C-alpha positions, 0 to 999 in steps of 0.5 A: 703259880703260887706254889712250885710243889705240893705233896699230900698224904695221910698222916701215917704216910708222912710219919713213915716218909719223915720218920717223925711223929705228928701227934696233933693238928698243926704245922711241923718242920720236916728234914730238908723241907723248905716249908712247913708241913701242915698236918690235919689229924681230923681229916687224916691229911697232911700237905707240904707246899713250897712257895714259888719264889724267883730270884735274879742272880747277877 
């Protein structure tokens, strides 16, 4: 799997969930996020996608 977690929502939902404003289309750092949130104002969709990373601990 290329992504371990994908969450989508409207721009308004993500603004409510994070307490941040996303005035323009683009990528944003969100609190406690491991990846960037991509906001598309034109389609009113925001997508948070964490990559699937595996590590070996010795």
